[in-house]
C-alpha positions, 0 to 999 in steps of 0.5 A, a space after each residue: 963349664 957354663 955357658 958363661 965360661 964359654 963365652 969369657 974365653 972366646 974373642 970377638 970375630 969381625 962381622 956380626 955383632 955378639 959373635 965370638 970365636 973359640 979355637 977348642 980340642 976335640 974334647 972341648 969341641 963335644 962339651 961345648 955342643 952337650 953344654 949348649 944343646 942341654 941349655 936350649 943352645 942352637 946349632 946355625 951352621 957347621 962348616 970347613 975349611 981346608 983339607 984334614 991335616 990342614 983344615 978347620 972345621 967351624 960349628 956356630 952355636 948360639 944361646 941368649 949371650 950371643 953366638 960362638 963359632 968354635 973351631 976345631 982343627 982337623 988333625 992328619 992323624 985322627 981319621 975322623 972329627 966328633 960329631 955332633 948329631 947327637 947334640 944337634 940332629 941337624 949337624 947330621 947332612 951338614 957333616 955329610 955335605 963336609 964329607 963330600 965337599 972337604 973329605 973330612 968325615 966325622 964319628 957319625 954313623 951315617 955316612 951316606 953321601 950327601 951332595 955329590 950324586 955321582 956328579 964328580 968322581 968317586 973320592 974327588 974333594 970340590 974345596 980342596 982338589 980344584 977342578 979335575 980336567 975335563 970334569 965340565 965335558 960330556 966326556 968328563 962327566 961320563 968318565 966320572 959317573 958312578 952308580 948312584 944307590 943311594 941307600 934309602 931307609 926301608 919300611 916293612 911290614 903288612 900293608 906298606 908300600 913305598 911312593 917315590 917323588 921325585 926329584 923332577 917335579 911337575 911345575 917349575 919348582 927346583 929338585 928334590 926327591 921324596 921317598 914316602 912309606 905309607 898305609 893307605 894314604 897315612 903317611 908312616 916316614 918320609 925321607 928326603 934326597 936333596 943336592 941336586 941343585 948343586 952349583 959349586 958356589 962354595 968352590 966359586 967363591 974361592 978366588 974371587 975378589 972380596 969386592 965382588 963376592 956380595 954378588 955371588 952371595 945375593 944369588 944363592 937363594 934368590 928369595 933371599 938375595 938381601 939377607 945373603 947380601 946383608 950377611 956377606 957385607 957384615 962379614 966384610 965390613 968386620 974384616 975392613 973395621 969399616 963403619 956403615 953410615 946410619 943411612 945406609 943401615 936404615 935403607 939395608 932394613 928396608 931392603 931386608 923387610 921388602 923381602 920378607 913382605 915380598 915373600 909372605 905374600 906369595 906363600 899366604 897366596 900359595 897356601 891358599 890355593 893348596 887349600 883349594 881357595 884360589 881367591 886367595 892366591 889371586 889376591 896375595 898375587 895382586 898385593 905382591 905385584 904391586 909391591 914388586 912394581 914400587 920396590 923396582 920404581 924405588 930401587 931399580 930392581 924388583 928383586 933386591 939382588 944387588 941393592 946391599 953392597 959392602 959399605 952400604 947400599 948401591 943407591 940411595 933412595 930419593 924422597 919421592 921414592 920414599 914416599 911412594 914405597 910408603 904408600 904402597 906397603 900402607 896398602 898392602 898392609 890393610 889389604 892383607 888385613 882384610 885378607 887375614 880376616 877372609 882366610 880365618 872365616 873360610 871353613 875350607 881353608 880353615 879346615 885343611 889348615 888347622 892340625 895339619 903337618 903339626 911339630 909340637 915345641 917339645 919336637 921343634 926344640 929337640 931338632 932345632 926348627 927354626 926361623 918362622 916355622 921355628 916360632 910357629 911351634 914355640 921357638 921364640 928366637 928372632 935375632 933382629 930382636 934378642 941380638 939386634 944390630 943397626 937399625 933394630 936396635 933403634 926400630 924394633 920388630 915386633 917378636 911373632 910366634 905360636 906354639 901350635 906348630 901346624 899349618 895354620 900356625 904358620 900361616 898367623 905367623 905370616 899374616 903377623 909378620 906380614 903386618 909388623 914388617 910393613 909398619 917397620 918399612 913404614 918407620 924406617 922411611 920416616 925422617 931418613 938420617 942425612 948423609 951418605 948411603 956407601 962407606 969406601 973400605 979399606 983391604 982387610 988383612 989376608 988370612 982375616 976371618 969374619 962372620 956375618 949374620 942376618 936373620 932373613 925372612 926364613 931364619 938365620 942367614 950366616 956367611 962365613 968369610 976368609 980372606 986370601 992374599 990381595 983382596 981375594 977370598 979364600 973361604 966363603 961358607 953361605 948357610 941357609 937355615 933349610 938346613 935345619 928345617 928340612 929334616 923337620 919336614 920328615 916328621 911333620 908330615 907323619 901321621 898326615 895323608 899324602 895328599 896334604 904334603 903339598 900344603 905342609 911343604 908350601 907352609 915350611 917353604 924351604 929352600 933347594 938352592 940355599 941348601 944345595 950349594 
């Protein structure tokens, strides 16, 4: 059936506007994925709840009409559920994670473990089995450890060498392993292995109170705290049928755009430094520090871990704080515009950026590249514009994009989004509507399912939330857009030289922590 047929059959889900859910058979599960993929649809997330026989695997698929969450029962008499990796390549790692966490296997030929890393006993499934006795102790860890011989794909031929990098790196960054196959310095293949920061976040959510869950959601990936906490709040508010005050919606958008500005400032400085232009690092670091200080004065936090809460915001903004924040953002915008001219005119920076790490629009579409990196490769999707929610339906962002798909394009998109987010913050703060900044929530029904979907600075952030008895969380799945974009980085480095990898990697700036739940 056409995509319109799937949407016509689906029922609205609590939470994000434009999101619906539909129970499907295994045949329909595959048919829907194939039709969405054929018509430029996108996979946003894939996750599971419960064990085979009683559980459900879900896939959130996006199209111009909205988002459908397909729900497939994990039948006890079916050893595998149909894999979607041929329609959406990014599904492969998500399906492997489902197997590690829930024990449900897909038909994908790649059955290598993704998150486990010998960190728990073989056959143990954290989201189904609970915590085994002694696992947290040294003795328990030692008894659980099984030799971890990960089967990397080998490239063979005359002159081919391997360079293993990580998981421990020479800097204060999170761990990830990168296996380069090279001839000379040219990269033939890169294979990643992630999952080293696995913290048990999804297991920790289970049993928490719904009212407290937003604090953990905000800490899934610290650089996207506002996006995750808003997505969580959106899902819970949908379950409670709560109406968020107009003032609260406006203040939430200010938080989200401040987060976008801060990350773009940090990345632009780091990219300049990776190109040998330390002046850029010092100047953008100065601007980011000024913004963080203004954020702390306005909200009481440099990083907005607890600013967005269910029902609205934790605190309100005074007129004086709003004016000071608007003035700071105006200064950041003006100085960033000057620095953009300096970056564009510096021949050394330009030579390092142009052509490096190119992802063509065709490859980006095939692999599902999303968010900022996708918009730099011709994938013009931004939920704030395409499927806006309050207050973005009133304060429309400008969609920024490029088609070149290289480091230079990703830098250009950052500059454009930085300028537009500064404009948005000032517009949002002007004449804030009167009224409360927070609404009370009723207790949601046991068994309710809600979805929150927010366009964060890196891309779409999803929260899948299931309510349990007496106001507890039965299941909460946070999804970071890095799941889609990490595999694309493996292709972006091909035919580049090894020394350009740090620059190309930083131009994506993907999350380890948001990926390794």
